[in-house]
C-alpha positions in Angstrom: 0.0 -0.1 0.1 3.1 2.5 0.4 4.6 2.0 -2.7 1.1 2.9 -4.3 0.9 6.1 -2.4 4.9 6.5 -3.0 4.1 6.4 -6.5 1.2 8.5 -7.0 2.5 11.2 -4.9 6.0 11.3 -6.5 4.3 11.4 -9.8 2.3 14.4 -8.8 5.0 16.2 -6.8 7.5 16.0 -9.9 5.1 16.7 -12.5 4.1 20.1 -10.7 7.7 21.3 -9.7 8.6 20.3 -13.3 6.5 22.8 -14.7 7.7 25.5 -12.7 11.5 24.4 -12.4 12.3 24.5 -16.0 11.3 28.3 -16.2 13.6 29.0 -13.3 17.4 29.3 -13.3 19.5 27.0 -11.4 18.8 27.3 -7.5 19.6 25.4 -4.4 16.0 24.7 -3.1 14.3 22.7 -6.0 14.7 20.4 -8.6 17.6 17.9 -9.4 20.5 19.3 -7.9 24.0 18.1 -8.1 27.5 20.1 -8.7 27.2 18.6 -12.3 23.7 20.0 -12.8 24.6 23.4 -11.3 27.5 23.8 -13.7 25.3 25.9 -16.0 21.8 27.0 -17.1 22.1 24.4 -20.1 23.0 21.5 -17.5 20.4 22.5 -15.5 17.7 22.8 -17.9 18.7 19.4 -19.2 19.0 17.8 -15.6 15.3 18.8 -15.0 13.9 17.7 -17.9 15.6 14.1 -18.1 15.2 13.3 -14.5 11.6 14.3 -14.3 10.8 12.5 -17.5 12.7 9.2 -15.9 10.6 9.8 -12.8 7.6 9.7 -14.8 8.5 6.2 -16.3 9.4 4.8 -13.5 6.4 5.8 -11.4 3.9 3.3 -13.1 6.3 0.5 -12.8 6.3 1.5 -8.8 2.6 1.6 -9.0 2.1 -1.8 -10.5 4.8 -3.6 -8.0 2.8 -1.8 -5.2 -0.5 -3.4 -6.4 1.2 -6.9 -6.3 2.3 -6.0 -3.1 -1.3 -4.8 -1.7 -2.5 -8.0 -2.9 0.2 -10.1 -1.2 -0.3 -8.0 2.1 -4.2 -8.7 2.0 -3.4 -12.4 1.2 -0.7 -13.1 3.2 -0.9 -10.6 5.7 3.0 -9.5 5.1 2.7 -5.7 6.4 6.4 -5.1 7.8 8.1 -6.6 4.7 6.1 -4.4 2.6 6.8 -1.4 4.3 10.5 -2.4 3.8 10.1 -3.5 0.2 8.6 -0.1 -0.5 11.6 2.1 1.0 14.2 -0.1 -1.0 12.1 0.3 -4.3 12.2 4.3 -3.6 15.9 4.2 -2.5 16.2 2.2 -6.0 14.1 4.8 -7.9 16.7 7.5 -6.6 19.8 5.7 -7.3 18.6 4.9 -11.1 17.4 8.6 -11.9 20.7 9.8 -10.0 23.1 7.5 -12.2 21.2 7.7 -15.4 21.0 11.9 -15.2 24.5 12.5 -13.9 25.8 9.9 -17.0 23.8 11.9 -19.5 25.0 15.1 -18.0 28.6 14.0 -18.5 27.7 13.6 -22.1 26.7 17.6 -22.4 
């Protein structure tokens, strides 16, 4: 259940931030912020767009996994393990976004 909520919340937050961040200059408060993304405005714009699209692609996968988790939770009652799996999945998502975005930023 937690994975479903995380996936939906992440998708909504990222989509809303994407609309405002792309019009702004690099900042230290919102968006994809790493030393490489803050190098220039070109890097910043690319990082925001690329990481947002990547998260939007990963959220449906998290949602599907969350639904499967919910069915297992209801059928077998593994609530504690489900929470641990949800946190691990979110952590993996962050790592994937970081590695892929930084890899693309290196090529700019």
